[in-house]
Backbone bond lengths (Angstrom), bond angles and torsions (degrees), N, CA, C in turn:
res aa  C-N    CA-C-N  psi(-1)  N-CA   C-N-CA  omega(-1)  CA-C   N-CA-C  phi
1 M - - - 1.463 - - 1.517 111.85 -
2 K 1.339 116.76 -35.22 1.469 120.00 -176.74 1.526 111.28 -67.42
3 N 1.335 117.49 -23.93 1.453 120.84 179.49 1.531 112.29 -93.77
4 L 1.339 116.93 0.52 1.456 120.56 -177.69 1.527 111.22 -70.64
5 F 1.336 116.29 -38.63 1.460 120.97 -177.71 1.527 110.26 -104.65
6 K 1.324 115.11 134.27 1.455 121.68 178.84 1.525 108.80 -133.88
7 I 1.321 117.09 131.84 1.461 121.37 179.85 1.518 109.41 -99.29
8 H 1.328 115.92 124.71 1.462 120.60 178.83 1.534 109.14 -66.09
9 P 1.337 118.32 136.74 1.480 121.09 -178.15 1.527 113.29 -53.00
10 F 1.329 116.95 -36.93 1.463 119.93 -178.69 1.522 111.16 -66.20
11 T 1.338 116.63 -25.33 1.465 120.71 178.67 1.526 110.50 -63.82
12 Y 1.331 116.57 -39.46 1.468 119.93 177.61 1.523 110.78 -60.57
13 F 1.332 116.56 -41.74 1.469 121.40 -179.17 1.527 110.94 -63.61
14 I 1.343 116.49 -45.82 1.462 121.14 -179.70 1.527 110.55 -63.07
15 C 1.338 116.43 -44.88 1.468 120.56 179.98 1.528 111.25 -61.53
16 L 1.321 116.94 -44.11 1.463 120.90 179.73 1.526 110.99 -63.20
17 T 1.332 116.25 -42.06 1.465 121.04 178.78 1.523 111.40 -61.07
18 I 1.319 116.64 -43.78 1.467 121.32 -179.64 1.520 110.98 -65.01
19 L 1.317 116.03 -45.12 1.461 120.29 -178.45 1.530 111.73 -64.33
20 L 1.330 116.43 -41.23 1.465 120.42 179.50 1.524 111.52 -69.87
21 S 1.321 116.71 -22.72 1.469 120.63 179.25 1.521 112.18 -82.98
22 G 1.331 116.78 -6.44 1.457 120.47 177.07 1.518 114.44 84.73
23 Y 1.340 116.98 18.17 1.459 120.42 -178.99 1.530 111.37 -102.83
24 F 1.310 116.93 42.19 1.468 121.02 -176.28 1.523 111.35 -62.32
25 N 1.339 117.10 -39.60 1.465 120.94 -179.65 1.522 110.85 -61.50
26 Y 1.328 116.39 -45.06 1.460 121.76 177.94 1.535 109.86 -62.77
27 F 1.310 115.22 -45.50 1.468 121.12 -178.67 1.528 111.28 -59.15
28 L 1.333 116.33 -45.01 1.460 121.24 -178.32 1.528 111.13 -64.96
29 I 1.328 116.86 -45.30 1.469 121.00 -177.63 1.525 111.12 -66.28
30 I 1.333 116.98 -45.91 1.458 120.90 179.89 1.529 110.54 -64.13
31 S 1.340 116.39 -38.29 1.468 120.55 178.77 1.524 111.00 -62.43
32 I 1.333 116.51 -41.73 1.462 121.00 179.13 1.526 110.38 -63.36
33 I 1.341 116.01 -42.98 1.470 120.22 178.28 1.529 110.69 -60.01
34 L 1.329 116.06 -45.38 1.470 120.26 -178.64 1.529 111.77 -66.20
35 I 1.342 116.61 -36.96 1.466 120.59 178.23 1.532 110.26 -64.25
36 I 1.344 116.52 -44.16 1.465 120.56 178.60 1.529 110.27 -64.11
37 H 1.317 115.59 -40.51 1.472 120.63 177.86 1.538 110.50 -58.01
38 D 1.334 115.77 -50.22 1.468 120.04 -178.89 1.522 111.72 -67.98
39 L 1.320 116.71 -31.06 1.463 120.35 177.27 1.530 110.64 -62.58
40 G 1.340 116.00 -35.29 1.465 120.21 176.37 1.517 111.04 -61.16
41 H 1.339 116.26 -46.57 1.465 120.17 177.99 1.532 110.75 -60.93
42 I 1.329 115.92 -46.97 1.463 120.85 -175.77 1.535 111.46 -61.98
43 M 1.330 116.55 -41.99 1.466 119.96 -179.13 1.527 111.74 -63.74
44 L 1.334 116.77 -40.28 1.472 119.70 178.94 1.526 111.37 -72.09
45 I 1.325 116.27 -35.71 1.474 120.06 176.42 1.529 109.74 -60.07
46 K 1.331 115.94 -45.14 1.470 120.46 178.82 1.530 111.37 -69.42
47 L 1.339 116.63 -35.80 1.460 120.79 179.44 1.525 111.19 -61.05
48 F 1.327 116.06 -39.57 1.463 120.56 179.60 1.530 112.09 -88.57
49 K 1.332 115.42 10.28 1.468 123.41 170.98 1.535 113.74 65.09
50 Y 1.330 116.01 34.81 1.461 119.90 170.48 1.526 108.81 -90.52
51 K 1.308 116.09 158.03 1.459 121.37 -177.79 1.523 110.32 -97.87
52 I 1.326 116.66 134.17 1.463 121.84 175.47 1.517 108.35 -94.49
53 K 1.340 115.93 116.08 1.462 121.23 -177.42 1.519 112.48 -87.67
54 G 1.328 116.86 -26.15 1.457 119.90 -179.03 1.515 110.52 178.38
55 V 1.331 115.36 157.93 1.462 121.86 178.27 1.523 108.09 -129.45
56 E 1.344 116.44 118.65 1.461 120.95 178.56 1.525 108.88 -101.29
57 I 1.336 116.88 121.56 1.453 122.46 -178.78 1.527 109.05 -82.03
58 L 1.332 116.45 113.99 1.455 123.16 179.47 1.527 109.88 -102.34
59 P 1.332 118.61 166.41 1.466 120.44 -179.10 1.527 113.55 -60.72
60 F 1.333 117.57 -27.80 1.460 120.62 -174.44 1.523 111.89 -118.69
61 G 1.307 117.49 28.25 1.454 121.40 -178.51 1.510 109.73 141.89
62 S 1.316 116.55 -142.01 1.462 119.95 178.77 1.520 110.09 -151.99
63 H 1.310 115.41 158.87 1.463 122.16 175.02 1.520 107.95 -110.48
64 I 1.345 116.07 120.25 1.455 121.49 -177.69 1.530 108.26 -100.29
65 N 1.317 116.10 114.41 1.463 121.94 -179.50 1.527 109.37 -89.64
66 T 1.330 116.95 121.07 1.465 121.47 -175.73 1.535 110.25 -130.66
67 N 1.322 114.88 179.71 1.467 119.66 174.98 1.526 111.26 -96.70
68 I 1.324 117.36 19.79 1.460 121.64 175.77 1.528 108.57 -65.21
69 S 1.335 116.74 131.85 1.468 121.39 -178.57 1.527 109.36 -108.65
70 P 1.348 117.19 164.93 1.474 119.52 177.52 1.521 112.84 -59.57
71 N 1.339 116.89 -22.49 1.459 120.98 -178.13 1.536 112.69 -93.78
72 S 1.329 117.05 4.73 1.468 120.05 176.98 1.526 109.82 -62.80
73 K 1.314 116.43 155.11 1.463 120.98 -173.49 1.527 111.39 -59.11
74 T 1.329 114.97 129.60 1.463 121.34 -177.05 1.521 112.19 -59.32
75 L 1.319 117.57 -42.03 1.463 120.98 -177.62 1.528 110.72 -64.41
76 E 1.326 117.03 -38.25 1.460 120.76 177.29 1.524 110.77 -64.87
77 L 1.335 117.02 -43.18 1.466 120.99 179.34 1.525 110.67 -65.35
78 F 1.331 116.82 -35.24 1.466 121.54 177.43 1.531 110.39 -61.21
79 F 1.337 116.55 -48.42 1.467 120.34 -178.59 1.532 111.64 -68.84
80 I 1.329 117.01 -36.66 1.468 120.11 177.37 1.528 110.36 -62.92
81 S 1.334 116.65 -43.38 1.461 121.53 -179.29 1.525 111.54 -67.50
82 L 1.324 116.65 -34.59 1.464 121.71 -177.58 1.523 112.74 -80.68
83 A 1.328 116.97 -22.00 1.466 121.52 -171.09 1.526 113.44 -59.52
84 G 1.339 117.91 -40.07 1.459 120.39 -178.75 1.514 112.03 -60.39
85 I 1.325 116.36 -43.32 1.467 121.37 179.98 1.524 110.56 -68.75
86 V 1.334 116.82 -38.76 1.472 120.56 177.76 1.534 110.12 -61.17
87 F 1.321 117.17 -42.99 1.464 120.98 178.93 1.526 110.76 -63.93
88 Q 1.341 117.68 -33.94 1.460 120.28 176.41 1.526 110.93 -65.37
89 F 1.340 116.66 -39.01 1.472 119.98 177.20 1.524 111.13 -64.02
90 L 1.350 115.88 -36.17 1.464 119.80 179.81 1.526 111.97 -67.22
91 L 1.330 115.96 -20.10 1.466 119.70 177.96 1.527 112.03 -68.80
92 F 1.331 117.78 -29.20 1.471 120.76 -175.35 1.530 112.63 -57.47
93 P 1.355 119.24 -54.21 1.482 117.75 179.21 1.524 113.02 -66.22
94 L 1.348 117.69 -34.39 1.462 120.41 179.78 1.522 111.10 -63.57
95 I 1.334 117.37 -49.81 1.463 120.74 -178.66 1.529 111.03 -68.76
96 Y 1.333 116.26 -30.59 1.471 120.08 177.54 1.530 110.72 -60.30
97 Y 1.335 116.42 -44.35 1.469 119.84 -179.37 1.530 112.48 -73.81
98 L 1.341 116.29 -22.94 1.468 119.60 177.64 1.523 112.15 -85.46
99 N 1.347 116.65 -12.92 1.458 120.91 179.21 1.530 110.97 -64.13
100 G 1.319 115.21 123.77 1.452 120.31 -178.63 1.519 114.00 88.47
101 V 1.346 115.67 -9.55 1.472 120.63 178.44 1.524 108.98 -99.45
102 I 1.352 116.59 -65.60 1.465 119.69 175.94 1.533 111.31 -121.54
103 I 1.348 116.05 -0.60 1.465 121.27 178.08 1.518 109.06 -122.31
104 N 1.335 116.73 129.07 1.459 119.17 179.58 1.523 111.19 -80.80
105 H 1.332 115.96 171.24 1.459 121.64 -173.47 1.534 111.71 -65.33
106 I 1.314 117.25 -36.16 1.472 121.06 -179.35 1.534 110.34 -64.88
107 S 1.326 115.36 -47.55 1.473 120.00 179.64 1.521 110.91 -63.51
108 Y 1.338 116.75 -36.44 1.460 120.81 179.50 1.527 111.11 -63.37
109 N 1.334 116.77 -43.38 1.466 120.79 178.81 1.529 111.86 -66.55
110 I 1.339 115.98 -36.46 1.470 119.80 176.18 1.527 109.51 -63.00
111 F 1.336 115.88 -44.05 1.472 120.60 178.61 1.523 111.09 -59.74
112 L 1.344 117.07 -48.39 1.460 120.73 -178.56 1.526 111.21 -57.23
113 K 1.325 116.01 -45.65 1.465 120.67 -177.33 1.524 111.49 -63.96
114 Y 1.329 116.59 -50.48 1.464 119.31 -172.38 1.519 113.17 -80.63
115 N 1.318 117.95 -26.48 1.467 118.58 175.65 1.530 109.58 -68.25
116 R 1.342 116.45 -40.74 1.470 120.06 176.57 1.522 110.90 -63.96
117 L 1.341 116.24 -45.38 1.465 120.17 -179.19 1.527 111.74 -61.39
118 L 1.333 116.55 -41.87 1.467 120.45 -178.66 1.527 111.85 -69.94
119 I 1.335 117.01 -32.56 1.465 120.07 175.74 1.522 109.76 -65.35
120 I 1.346 116.25 -48.36 1.465 120.69 179.35 1.527 110.17 -62.18
121 F 1.343 116.41 -44.09 1.459 121.29 -178.83 1.527 111.04 -60.75
122 N 1.327 116.59 -45.48 1.473 120.33 -178.00 1.518 112.68 -69.85
123 L 1.325 117.75 -20.49 1.460 120.88 178.62 1.525 112.65 -84.67
124 L 1.341 117.48 -7.62 1.458 119.62 177.41 1.534 109.75 -62.93
125 P 1.336 118.11 136.28 1.481 120.74 -178.72 1.521 111.90 -80.13
126 I 1.324 116.30 54.21 1.456 122.61 -178.58 1.526 108.23 -118.39
127 I 1.330 116.91 133.22 1.462 122.42 177.98 1.524 109.39 -65.11
128 P 1.338 122.00 133.31 1.467 127.68 4.32 1.526 112.95 -105.40
129 L 1.317 117.67 29.48 1.460 121.35 -175.90 1.528 111.30 -67.19
130 D 1.334 115.35 160.60 1.467 120.18 -177.37 1.527 111.50 -59.80
131 G 1.331 116.63 -32.92 1.461 120.08 -179.55 1.517 112.49 -57.76
132 S 1.342 117.24 -39.23 1.469 120.19 179.56 1.523 110.78 -69.76
133 K 1.333 117.34 -35.14 1.468 120.77 179.70 1.530 111.13 -72.38
134 I 1.329 116.25 -38.03 1.467 120.20 176.61 1.525 110.02 -64.40
135 L 1.349 115.90 -45.28 1.457 120.54 178.56 1.525 111.23 -62.38
136 Q 1.333 117.08 -40.33 1.466 120.57 178.86 1.523 110.76 -61.97
137 S 1.339 116.74 -41.15 1.469 120.31 179.32 1.523 111.56 -62.01
138 I 1.343 116.13 -34.68 1.468 120.08 178.62 1.528 110.40 -73.25
139 L 1.334 116.15 -45.28 1.469 120.58 -177.29 1.524 112.42 -64.78
140 E 1.335 116.90 -28.90 1.466 120.29 -178.66 1.523 112.80 -61.98
141 N 1.337 116.80 -17.56 1.460 120.59 178.43 1.525 112.65 -84.85
142 F 1.336 117.15 -8.71 1.455 120.55 -174.23 1.534 114.19 -124.24
143 F 1.329 117.30 -20.15 1.457 120.37 -175.63 1.526 110.48 -131.03
144 S 1.327 115.54 161.09 1.459 120.24 175.05 1.523 109.37 -64.65
145 Y 1.336 115.97 155.81 1.462 120.25 -173.26 1.528 112.13 -60.89
146 K 1.326 116.47 -42.51 1.471 119.39 -179.34 1.519 111.07 -65.93
147 K 1.325 117.30 -38.52 1.458 120.84 178.49 1.526 110.58 -66.28
148 V 1.328 116.35 -35.65 1.472 120.64 177.26 1.528 110.24 -60.55
149 L 1.338 116.95 -44.13 1.465 120.59 179.23 1.525 111.06 -60.28
150 V 1.337 116.14 -41.63 1.473 120.46 179.70 1.528 110.47 -65.72
151 I 1.339 117.26 -43.83 1.465 121.58 -179.72 1.527 110.56 -62.07
152 I 1.335 116.78 -44.04 1.469 120.89 179.65 1.524 110.22 -62.27
153 N 1.333 117.36 -41.16 1.469 120.85 178.17 1.524 111.26 -60.01
154 I 1.334 116.19 -46.55 1.469 121.21 -178.18 1.525 111.15 -64.26
155 I 1.334 116.24 -46.15 1.468 120.39 -179.79 1.524 110.62 -62.92
156 S 1.328 116.76 -38.83 1.457 120.86 179.65 1.532 111.20 -63.71
157 I 1.333 116.60 -43.33 1.470 120.87 178.53 1.531 110.24 -62.14
158 I 1.337 116.91 -45.23 1.467 121.32 178.47 1.527 110.33 -61.16
159 G 1.345 116.23 -42.31 1.468 121.13 179.17 1.516 112.11 -61.48
160 I 1.332 116.79 -41.74 1.464 120.96 179.11 1.525 111.02 -65.28
161 I 1.342 116.69 -41.72 1.471 120.60 179.20 1.527 110.69 -61.88
162 I 1.338 116.48 -44.77 1.469 120.57 178.29 1.523 110.44 -63.05
163 F 1.330 116.59 -41.24 1.463 121.70 179.65 1.532 110.44 -63.18
164 I 1.331 116.85 -41.03 1.469 121.18 179.39 1.528 110.47 -63.52
165 I 1.344 116.13 -44.78 1.465 120.34 178.82 1.522 110.81 -60.74
166 Y 1.344 115.39 -44.51 1.471 119.80 -179.98 1.523 111.26 -61.82
167 Q 1.345 116.22 -46.18 1.459 120.10 -178.73 1.524 111.78 -65.76
168 T 1.326 116.85 -34.70 1.465 120.44 178.61 1.522 110.79 -65.91
169 L 1.332 116.29 -37.28 1.460 120.46 -177.96 1.522 113.03 -79.75
170 Y 1.331 116.77 -36.01 1.463 119.47 -170.31 1.525 115.14 -118.28
171 S 1.313 117.32 -18.88 1.462 119.07 -177.26 1.515 110.20 -159.73
172 L 1.315 116.39 150.93 1.465 121.30 179.69 1.529 111.96 -123.47
173 N 1.323 116.73 22.78 1.467 119.28 -171.62 1.528 113.97 -113.41
174 A 1.343 117.01 13.47 1.465 118.15 -175.38 1.530 112.64 -122.26
175 Y 1.322 117.45 17.68 1.460 118.93 -176.55 1.526 112.38 -72.77
176 L 1.309 117.07 -21.98 1.463 120.07 174.84 1.526 109.93 -66.10
177 I 1.326 115.94 -43.55 1.461 120.87 177.33 1.525 110.25 -65.38
178 L 1.335 116.62 -42.42 1.464 121.01 179.37 1.521 111.42 -61.63
179 G 1.341 115.56 -39.05 1.460 119.39 177.59 1.515 111.71 -61.40
180 F 1.333 115.72 -41.07 1.469 120.89 178.73 1.522 110.87 -65.37
181 L 1.350 117.23 -44.92 1.455 121.06 -179.98 1.528 111.04 -65.63
182 G 1.337 115.75 -39.68 1.456 119.71 178.35 1.511 111.98 -63.19
183 Y 1.330 116.37 -41.28 1.461 120.75 179.39 1.524 110.65 -64.29
184 K 1.336 117.46 -42.31 1.459 121.04 -179.66 1.530 111.63 -65.98
185 T 1.340 115.94 -37.52 1.459 119.48 177.11 1.520 110.55 -65.45
186 Y 1.335 116.59 -45.42 1.466 121.41 177.49 1.528 110.29 -59.73
187 E 1.334 116.62 -39.95 1.462 121.90 -178.98 1.526 110.60 -62.05
188 L 1.343 116.63 -42.12 1.466 119.86 -179.45 1.528 111.17 -70.85
189 I 1.337 117.11 -39.75 1.460 120.56 177.70 1.531 109.74 -60.87
190 K 1.330 115.60 -44.73 1.462 121.38 -179.57 1.526 111.35 -62.66
191 N 1.340 116.69 -34.12 1.469 120.89 -174.43 1.526 113.40 -101.59
192 T 1.338 117.47 12.94 1.471 120.11 -178.03 1.525 111.76 -56.43
193 G 1.340 117.21 -45.54 1.460 120.90 178.98 1.512 112.09 -61.62
194 Y 1.335 116.14 -42.68 1.469 120.96 178.95 1.530 110.40 -63.83
195 L 1.340 117.35 -42.84 1.465 121.31 -178.79 1.530 110.69 -63.97
196 F 1.340 116.24 -38.04 1.464 119.10 178.61 1.526 110.54 -67.29
197 N 1.332 116.72 -41.28 1.470 120.24 177.69 1.529 110.91 -64.09
198 Q 1.341 116.22 -37.28 1.462 120.90 176.76 1.529 110.09 -64.42
199 F 1.321 115.58 -38.84 1.465 121.38 176.99 1.529 110.76 -62.24
200 I 1.349 116.62 -45.00 1.472 121.14 178.93 1.526 110.14 -62.03
201 L 1.333 116.70 -42.47 1.462 120.59 178.69 1.521 111.10 -61.68
202 S 1.334 117.07 -42.28 1.470 120.23 -179.72 1.527 110.69 -66.61
203 R 1.352 117.48 -30.93 1.467 120.47 175.24 1.528 110.32 -68.33
204 Y 1.306 115.92 -36.68 1.467 121.88 179.40 1.533 110.68 -65.69
205 L 1.327 115.78 -37.23 1.463 120.77 -177.12 1.522 112.44 -84.68
206 D 1.324 116.76 -22.12 1.464 120.13 -175.47 1.525 109.51 -141.52
207 V 1.319 117.16 83.00 1.462 122.04 179.23 1.525 108.44 -89.25
208 R 1.335 116.25 118.02 1.464 120.88 177.64 1.520 108.54 -112.31
209 K 1.346 116.39 119.77 1.467 120.53 -174.00 1.525 112.56 -92.12
210 N 1.325 117.60 -1.63 1.456 120.08 -178.15 1.534 110.82 -85.81
211 R 1.314 116.00 45.69 1.456 122.30 177.47 1.519 109.17 -120.78
212 K 1.328 116.96 159.63 1.454 120.93 172.32 1.524 108.93 -66.17
213 V 1.316 116.18 148.68 1.465 121.29 -175.95 1.529 110.00 -82.92
214 K 1.340 115.12 139.68 1.464 122.09 175.84 1.526 108.24 -132.35
215 Y 1.331 116.47 132.16 1.458 121.30 179.08 1.530 109.17 -103.19
216 V 1.325 116.52 122.67 1.465 121.75 -179.92 1.526 109.48 -129.90
217 K 1.325 116.01 165.91 1.460 120.67 -176.86 1.525 112.66 -90.92
218 E 1.348 116.46 -34.09 1.457 120.19 -175.19 1.523 110.91 -131.89
219 L 1.323 115.52 159.37 1.465 121.28 -179.68 1.524 111.35 -60.33
220 K 1.339 116.92 -36.58 1.473 120.46 -177.00 1.528 112.66 -68.81
221 E 1.339 117.45 -9.09 1.464 121.33 -178.39 1.526 112.95 -98.36
222 I 1.335 118.22 4.03 1.467 119.39 -174.00 1.523 112.00 -68.78
223 Y 1.314 114.51 148.67 1.457 122.93 -179.12 1.523 109.56 -97.99
224 K 1.318 115.52 144.60 1.465 119.60 -178.88 1.527 111.46 -69.09
225 N 1.322 117.41 -43.80 1.466 121.36 -173.57 1.526 113.19 -96.95
226 R 1.337 116.55 26.77 1.456 121.68 176.90 1.527 109.37 -132.43
227 Y 1.340 116.23 156.39 1.458 120.56 169.37 1.516 105.60 -92.89
228 N 1.313 117.39 112.44 1.454 122.39 -168.30 1.531 112.86 -92.63
229 F 1.341 115.12 137.46 1.456 121.14 166.19 1.519 106.71 -107.65
230 I 1.342 116.18 118.66 1.455 122.30 -173.07 1.517 109.05 -103.08
231 N 1.327 115.62 107.69 1.466 122.00 -178.38 1.536 110.60 53.99
232 G 1.340 114.44 41.03 1.457 120.36 176.70 1.516 115.46 88.55
233 K 1.340 117.78 -5.14 1.460 121.47 -178.77 1.532 110.15 -111.07
234 S 1.327 116.13 147.41 1.462 119.90 179.59 1.526 110.47 -66.15
235 E 1.328 115.53 149.78 1.460 119.09 -175.04 1.524 112.36 -63.73
236 E 1.350 118.47 -36.39 1.460 117.98 -179.30 1.516 112.03 -67.42
237 K 1.348 116.32 -31.18 1.462 119.54 177.95 1.524 110.86 -69.81
238 V 1.340 116.46 -43.15 1.466 120.93 179.87 1.521 110.51 -65.39
239 I 1.342 116.29 -45.42 1.465 120.26 -178.42 1.524 110.34 -68.32
240 S 1.336 115.85 -39.55 1.461 119.72 178.40 1.522 110.85 -61.97
241 N 1.324 117.27 -43.91 1.467 121.20 177.71 1.520 111.25 -62.45
242 L 1.347 115.58 -35.82 1.455 120.48 -179.89 1.533 110.31 -63.61
243 F 1.318 116.48 -46.82 1.469 120.40 -178.06 1.529 111.31 -72.99
244 N 1.326 117.29 -36.61 1.458 120.15 179.70 1.533 111.59 -66.91
245 S 1.346 116.13 -32.89 1.472 119.34 179.66 1.520 112.45 -71.71
246 Q 1.368 115.62 -17.52 1.468 119.93 -178.17 1.536 112.46 -96.82
247 I 1.329 115.22 -4.46 1.481 119.30 179.60 1.510 109.90 -82.39
C-alpha cells in the first residue's frame, strides 16, 4: 500500500509556491475537488474489477495506472472517464448544504468558481484530459481503432492551439498547464503505432465474438467494438497468422 501512491517531484514545487504565496485556502479547496474527482475514477475502476497498480500525484490532478487495456470494453472506459466529472457535480449540493455551517461564504464562492472551471477544463477534448477519453469512447463506435487515434490526435492539437490563443488574449498564467498538455499530446502521437500494436496484441489474447460483424479490407481498419472479417478472413485467424509469422 505504501508504494501505491507516488508524488511527482514537480508537485512539491507547485505546493510550496502556492503556500508561500498565501493561497492556502485556494490550495485546500482545489485539492479537495481533485481528490473527489479522482475518487470517482477509482470507484468505477474498482467497480469494473480492474486493478490499480499505482497513483501518481501530479500538480493538476493524478495519473492512475491500471491494467486497463486498449481492448477493454468501450462502455466501461466511457463511464470510468466520466465518473470524475460526475463526482464533481455531486459536490455542488453537498457544499451548498455545508455553506454557512462549516464552510464560510468566501470558501463557498471559491469552491463554486474552481469546481466549474475544473469541470469545463476536464471536458476539453485534449490529451490526456477526460474529455479526450470520453470522445474516444464515442468515436470507437463509428471508426476503426487506428483512425480513432488519429482523430483524437488532430482534435487535441486543434484544442491546444485554441487554448494558446485564448490564453494569449485573456490570460498569461496557464502556460505550464499548456506545456503539460502539449507534451502528452506529442507523447500519444509518437506512440500511436505502439498503441495500435498493443491493441492488436490484446485482441489476440482476448477475442470476444459477441460483437456485431464488420467487414474490412486490411488489419489496420479493424473496429474495436466489432468482430472483424479482414478480406474475408476472421480477425483471430489474421492476427494469429501475423504473430505466428513473427515467431
